[in-house]
LOMI-864211 format. One line per 8 residues: number of its first residue (from 1); for each residue x, y, z of C-alpha. Coordinates in Angstrom, 2 decimals. Layout:
<recs>
NUM) X Y Z; ...
</recs>
This chain:
<recs>
1) 218.79 123.98 -57.19; 217.93 122.09 -60.37; 214.34 123.33 -60.17; 215.54 126.92 -59.88; 217.73 126.54 -63.00; 214.87 124.93 -64.93; 212.50 127.71 -63.88; 214.99 130.35 -64.96
9) 215.39 128.74 -68.38; 211.63 128.54 -68.87; 211.12 132.16 -67.84; 213.64 133.22 -70.45; 211.84 131.14 -73.07; 208.49 132.66 -72.16; 209.61 136.07 -73.39; 212.01 134.92 -76.13
17) 211.55 135.71 -79.81; 214.22 134.23 -82.07; 214.77 134.29 -85.81; 215.34 130.97 -87.57; 217.26 130.52 -90.78; 214.15 131.68 -92.69; 211.89 134.71 -92.08; 209.79 132.80 -89.52
25) 210.09 134.12 -85.96; 209.65 131.60 -83.12; 207.71 132.95 -80.13; 207.29 131.15 -76.78; 204.36 132.33 -74.63; 203.28 131.12 -71.22; 199.83 129.58 -71.03; 197.28 132.16 -69.82
33) 199.37 135.15 -70.92; 198.79 137.44 -73.92; 200.37 137.04 -77.37; 201.43 140.19 -79.21; 202.37 140.02 -82.91; 203.50 142.84 -85.22; 203.85 143.10 -88.99; 207.33 143.46 -90.49
41) 206.42 145.43 -93.64; 204.12 148.31 -94.57; 200.51 147.36 -95.33; 198.83 149.13 -98.27; 195.50 147.76 -99.53; 194.24 148.10 -103.09; 190.64 148.06 -104.32; 190.31 144.27 -104.23
49) 192.86 143.59 -101.50; 192.36 142.40 -97.96; 194.60 142.11 -94.88; 194.38 139.03 -92.64; 195.96 137.45 -89.62; 195.80 133.71 -90.31; 196.49 130.64 -88.13; 198.15 127.53 -89.63
57) 196.86 128.47 -93.12; 193.39 127.19 -92.16; 191.72 129.85 -89.98; 191.50 133.61 -90.15; 191.72 135.46 -86.83; 190.87 138.93 -88.11; 190.20 140.49 -91.52; 190.66 144.09 -92.64
65) 188.85 145.26 -95.80; 189.82 148.15 -98.14; 187.20 150.42 -96.52; 188.96 149.90 -93.13; 186.14 147.78 -91.74; 187.32 144.81 -89.67; 185.87 141.40 -88.95; 187.05 139.29 -86.02
73) 186.22 135.62 -86.51; 183.72 134.20 -83.99; 186.07 131.86 -82.03; 188.35 134.83 -81.32; 185.75 137.46 -80.39; 186.39 138.81 -76.90; 190.02 137.60 -77.01; 191.48 139.64 -79.88
81) 192.49 143.26 -80.16; 193.49 144.49 -83.62; 195.03 147.84 -84.54; 193.87 149.35 -87.83; 196.78 151.79 -87.66; 199.75 149.40 -87.29; 197.98 146.08 -88.05; 199.31 144.43 -84.88
89) 197.47 141.54 -83.22; 196.91 140.94 -79.51; 195.54 137.52 -78.52; 194.59 137.28 -74.84; 194.72 134.34 -72.42; 196.44 131.95 -74.84; 196.00 128.20 -74.47; 197.85 125.19 -75.92
97) 195.32 125.09 -78.77; 196.57 128.54 -79.82; 199.99 127.11 -80.74; 200.70 127.15 -84.47; 201.80 129.29 -87.39; 200.53 132.87 -87.45; 200.81 134.74 -90.75; 199.96 138.32 -91.69
105) 198.84 138.44 -95.35; 197.82 140.97 -97.93; 195.62 138.99 -100.34; 194.95 140.21 -103.85; 196.25 139.19 -107.24; 199.33 138.13 -105.28; 199.46 137.00 -101.66; 202.09 139.04 -99.84
113) 203.34 137.86 -96.45; 204.19 140.77 -94.18; 204.85 138.72 -91.02; 205.18 135.07 -90.04; 205.51 133.54 -86.57; 205.68 130.06 -85.08; 203.92 130.36 -81.71; 204.51 127.80 -78.96
121) 202.29 127.95 -75.87; 203.66 126.22 -72.74; 203.18 126.03 -68.99; 205.88 127.42 -66.75; 207.36 124.01 -65.84; 207.42 122.65 -69.40; 210.34 123.43 -71.67; 208.96 121.74 -74.77
129) 205.29 121.50 -75.67; 203.66 120.25 -78.83; 201.58 122.46 -81.09; 198.77 121.64 -83.47; 199.06 121.91 -87.19; 196.43 121.19 -89.78; 197.58 119.03 -92.63; 196.33 119.45 -96.16
137) 193.94 117.15 -97.90; 194.98 114.63 -100.54; 197.01 116.15 -103.35; 196.29 115.03 -106.93; 199.28 114.95 -109.29; 198.52 116.06 -112.85; 200.90 115.78 -115.82; 200.28 118.06 -118.81
145) 202.15 118.31 -122.11; 203.78 121.67 -122.76; 201.56 123.83 -124.98; 198.36 121.97 -124.06; 195.57 123.13 -121.72; 195.32 122.38 -117.99; 191.84 121.59 -116.61; 191.24 121.56 -112.84
153) 188.00 120.79 -110.97; 186.93 121.26 -107.36; 186.19 118.21 -105.19; 183.62 119.73 -102.82; 180.58 122.00 -103.13; 181.35 125.72 -103.12; 178.90 127.93 -101.21; 179.87 131.54 -100.61
161) 178.43 133.43 -97.68; 178.76 137.03 -96.63; 182.35 138.31 -96.65; 183.61 135.11 -98.29; 185.28 134.52 -101.61; 186.54 131.64 -103.73; 189.99 131.59 -105.31; 192.34 129.39 -107.29
169) 195.85 130.02 -105.95; 199.26 129.11 -107.37; 202.01 128.01 -104.95; 200.16 129.84 -102.13; 201.62 133.12 -103.42; 199.53 134.11 -106.45; 195.79 134.18 -107.01; 194.91 132.99 -110.50
177) 191.24 133.94 -110.26; 188.97 135.20 -107.49; 185.18 134.85 -107.22; 183.32 137.16 -104.85; 179.99 136.43 -103.19; 178.18 138.76 -105.62; 179.40 136.55 -108.53; 182.00 139.06 -109.71
185) 185.26 137.50 -110.86; 188.76 138.90 -111.05; 191.48 137.20 -113.12; 194.99 138.29 -112.20; 196.79 140.33 -114.83; 199.48 137.71 -115.49; 196.78 135.13 -116.36; 194.44 137.23 -118.49
193) 193.73 135.74 -121.95; 195.02 132.38 -120.68; 192.36 131.50 -118.11; 188.78 130.30 -118.42; 186.83 130.08 -115.17; 183.35 128.63 -114.68; 181.17 130.47 -112.17; 178.80 127.48 -112.20
201) 181.17 124.62 -111.31; 184.28 126.65 -110.30; 186.54 124.72 -112.68; 189.71 126.30 -114.04; 191.22 126.02 -117.54; 194.75 127.35 -118.04; 195.69 127.48 -121.73; 199.03 126.87 -123.47
209) 200.86 125.79 -120.32; 204.63 126.21 -120.05; 207.22 124.79 -117.66; 206.87 127.89 -115.48; 203.24 126.84 -114.82; 204.37 123.74 -112.89; 203.52 123.97 -109.20; 200.78 123.62 -106.59
217) 197.25 124.77 -107.46; 194.73 125.10 -104.63; 191.03 125.95 -104.65; 190.02 127.81 -101.48; 186.87 129.20 -99.89; 188.13 132.12 -97.82; 186.05 133.59 -95.04; 186.30 133.39 -91.28
225) 187.78 129.96 -91.90; 189.74 128.78 -94.92; 188.31 125.69 -96.56; 190.35 123.83 -99.13; 188.16 122.23 -101.80; 190.85 121.01 -104.23; 194.62 120.68 -104.38; 196.78 119.65 -107.34
233) 200.47 119.25 -108.02; 200.87 120.14 -111.69; 203.90 119.00 -113.69; 204.44 120.29 -117.23; 206.44 117.97 -119.51; 207.84 118.14 -123.03; 206.78 115.45 -125.53; 209.38 112.71 -125.83
241) 212.04 112.85 -128.54; 212.01 110.46 -131.56; 213.29 106.92 -131.10; 215.19 104.63 -133.51; 215.52 100.85 -133.63; 218.73 99.78 -135.43; 219.63 96.19 -136.37; 223.31 95.67 -135.65
249) 223.71 92.05 -136.81; 221.69 89.05 -137.99; 223.07 85.50 -137.78; 221.01 82.99 -139.76; 221.03 79.22 -140.21; 218.54 76.59 -141.37; 216.91 76.27 -137.92; 217.76 79.48 -136.00
257) 218.14 83.23 -136.30; 219.93 85.53 -133.84; 219.62 89.32 -133.91; 221.35 92.15 -132.04; 219.59 95.53 -132.00; 220.00 99.01 -130.52; 217.07 101.08 -129.24; 218.16 104.72 -128.99
265) 217.02 108.31 -128.39; 218.99 111.53 -128.52; 220.35 111.01 -124.99; 220.17 107.27 -124.24; 220.37 103.80 -125.80; 219.81 100.11 -125.00; 221.39 97.09 -126.73; 219.54 93.77 -126.76
273) 219.88 90.30 -128.34; 217.03 88.10 -129.60; 217.34 84.35 -130.31; 214.77 82.56 -132.47; 214.20 78.99 -133.66; 211.49 77.49 -135.84; 208.95 77.81 -133.00; 209.71 80.71 -130.66
281) 211.80 83.84 -130.09; 213.31 84.95 -126.79; 214.97 88.14 -125.59; 218.16 87.63 -123.60; 217.54 88.95 -120.10; 213.89 89.71 -120.81; 212.46 93.19 -121.39; 215.05 95.92 -120.90
289) 214.40 99.51 -119.87; 216.07 102.55 -118.38; 215.23 106.08 -117.32; 216.77 108.70 -119.61; 218.49 111.87 -118.47; 215.30 113.80 -119.22; 213.27 111.52 -116.92; 211.44 109.59 -119.64
297) 211.38 105.81 -120.05; 213.18 103.91 -122.84; 212.17 100.25 -123.36; 212.99 97.47 -125.83; 210.94 94.29 -125.78; 209.42 91.46 -127.86; 205.72 91.58 -128.75; 203.75 89.47 -131.27
305) 206.80 88.56 -133.33; 208.13 92.12 -133.48; 210.92 93.94 -131.69; 209.50 97.13 -130.12; 211.56 100.17 -129.17; 209.38 102.49 -127.05; 210.11 105.98 -125.64; 207.51 107.47 -123.30
313) 206.73 109.78 -120.40; 203.47 110.66 -118.65; 202.18 112.85 -121.51; 203.43 111.26 -124.76; 204.98 108.19 -126.33; 206.62 107.17 -129.61; 207.94 103.84 -130.88; 209.79 102.08 -133.68
321) 209.49 98.38 -134.51; 210.84 95.63 -136.78; 209.31 92.23 -137.61; 211.71 89.40 -136.80; 210.32 87.23 -139.64; 211.22 89.83 -142.25; 214.69 90.43 -140.83; 215.56 86.73 -140.74
329) 214.03 85.88 -144.16; 215.83 88.79 -145.81; 219.16 87.49 -144.53; 218.36 83.94 -145.66; 217.47 85.21 -149.15; 220.75 87.08 -149.34; 222.73 83.94 -148.50; 220.91 81.92 -151.18
337) 221.51 84.66 -153.72; 225.24 84.62 -153.06; 225.41 80.84 -153.50; 223.39 81.00 -156.71; 225.61 83.79 -158.01; 228.75 81.75 -157.45; 227.29 78.76 -159.34; 226.15 80.87 -162.28
345) 229.52 82.61 -162.42; 231.35 79.29 -162.58; 229.08 78.04 -165.39; 229.62 81.22 -167.41; 233.39 80.98 -166.95; 233.36 77.36 -168.14; 231.38 78.31 -171.25; 233.80 81.14 -172.05
353) 236.85 78.91 -171.76; 235.24 76.19 -173.86; 234.32 78.74 -176.53; 237.90 80.03 -176.63; 239.13 76.46 -177.07; 236.87 75.87 -180.05; 237.87 79.16 -181.67; 241.52 78.40 -181.09
361) 241.20 74.99 -182.74; 239.47 76.43 -185.78; 242.14 79.05 -186.17; 244.85 76.40 -186.36; 242.72 74.40 -188.79; 243.04 77.22 -191.41; 246.87 77.31 -191.40; 248.86 75.95 -194.44
369) 249.93 72.30 -194.43; 249.18 68.93 -195.97; 245.91 68.71 -194.15; 244.22 71.97 -193.15; 242.06 70.14 -190.67; 245.05 68.87 -188.73; 246.26 71.08 -185.92; 249.88 71.00 -187.12
377) 252.34 73.83 -187.62; 254.35 74.32 -190.78; 257.23 72.22 -189.58; 254.97 69.24 -189.05; 255.62 69.21 -185.33; 253.02 68.25 -182.79; 251.70 70.81 -180.22; 249.87 70.83 -176.89
385) 247.45 73.26 -175.16; 245.81 72.96 -171.77; 242.41 74.05 -170.48; 242.82 76.06 -167.24; 242.77 73.91 -164.14; 240.13 76.08 -162.46; 237.62 74.89 -165.04; 238.87 71.40 -165.99
393) 241.34 70.51 -163.32; 242.22 67.06 -164.74; 241.65 67.63 -168.44; 244.64 68.09 -170.73; 243.98 67.99 -174.47; 246.84 66.64 -176.62; 246.94 66.79 -180.42; 249.71 64.97 -182.35
401) 250.27 64.24 -186.02; 252.77 62.04 -187.80; 255.01 63.29 -190.59; 254.80 61.36 -193.86; 257.96 59.49 -194.71
</recs>
């Protein structure tokens, strides 16, 4: 009974076509049967366009050219039937090796997908079977500053045969430039005046890049098979914003100097403390860094007697720095200046008070009396005056005269 149920389930799967969450249709086909695939959208070819049924983005099954001539790729000859009228594909006597992703494409300045299927070939007693996929080659990541030029090279020789072409594609949806086997080139309208392409070495230069140019760039030789000769992930970045190193406090003594600083950008900051003696300087906690909200790196560290505040990303960097020796010596000089100022001020004050005392004494010496040099008032009484304690704290000057009998 269990075998009957299993067989019934498999038979349903053999003829089942289901839609996933995306536009990819999943098709189960029994080994040895025929696979029939249709397009989902109208197919209209322009002067430089071509229609293709492709397997796993690596092999073409059949190609239709603008003049309605067709080319069935050698491994599929004798097994494929293709309709020029409705662009449907019939693949006979499928095997496990035929499992994979089948895509109907209109290739031109833009690559338009008009159908996409995930095909799973299985025997009648197998519910789940694996399928082959072809992974991509190594991807090179390239960072470019916004407004600069992007330069991309191919990694393998490019040899174009009959009915083959070379193209640089963007995100597998747009052709940037196409090179045909007669050496003619076609730059897509959206890239004209921004692209330089070398027919000799097949390199690509994209000028004045913007954030919208970030994405995957692939160099392809497209014929019966699709050969990938370069692949890049391009990331466009802004230059980093200015950075500022601010000294918050400096504590100085005869044998040490401690500093607290702030390293900051427009959207992030780091505080750090440095302790120095007569021989060395150390940063508390070592070098400090953090990733800013924009994805750049902010660092503050000690290098060759200077405090460095550095802001960088993969395309630019900027820094601010202060020499510890200058910061500490400036503070020490300020402290000495204050002490010297206090001493000079006290000396000046003492001289002023002493001068007032002398003037005061001379003024009393000119008053009327028996002896004009004696500091005595008209009544002959004695008098006292005192120098301020702040200047002469223990000095009291007393003048006294005797009245003649």
